[in-house]
C-alpha positions in Angstrom: -11.5 -1.8 21.2 -8.2 -3.3 19.9 -7.5 -4.2 16.4 -7.2 -7.8 15.8 -3.8 -9.4 15.1 -4.9 -10.7 12.0 -6.0 -7.4 10.6 -2.7 -6.0 11.7 -0.5 -8.5 9.9 -2.3 -7.9 6.5 -2.4 -3.7 6.9 0.6 -1.8 5.3 1.7 1.7 4.9 -0.2 3.1 1.9 3.1 5.2 1.1 5.8 2.5 1.3 3.9 -0.7 1.8 6.0 -1.2 4.9 4.7 -3.0 8.1 2.8 -0.6 10.5 2.9 -1.0 14.4 -0.1 -0.2 16.5 0.0 2.1 19.4 -3.1 1.2 21.6 -2.4 4.2 23.9 -2.6 6.7 21.2 -5.1 4.8 19.2 -3.0 5.0 15.9 -0.9 3.0 13.5 2.9 4.2 13.0 5.1 3.5 9.9 8.6 4.0 11.2 9.9 3.9 7.5 7.8 6.8 6.5 7.5 8.6 10.0 3.7 8.7 9.6 1.0 8.0 12.2 -2.4 6.9 11.0 -5.3 7.7 13.3 -8.0 5.1 14.2 -11.7 6.5 14.5 -14.6 4.3 15.6 -12.3 1.1 15.4 -11.6 1.9 11.8 -8.0 2.6 10.5 -7.9 6.1 8.3 -4.9 5.0 5.8 -5.1 8.2 4.0 -1.6 9.9 3.3 -3.2 13.4 3.1 -4.7 12.9 6.8 -1.4 10.9 8.2 0.4 12.7 11.1 4.4 13.3 10.7 6.1 12.1 13.9 9.7 12.7 15.1 
């Protein structure tokens, strides 16, 4: 199940408050500013900095 566009518009990165982009194929939200990826589990975004994955 994809995240709704209304929800995506309101969600921000917990670290920098920047915009998050949804990568449906990887089922995660990505902050390009911080270079962090937040996983989505059971259709619920896990926006915890401690659990974010650093991306290159």
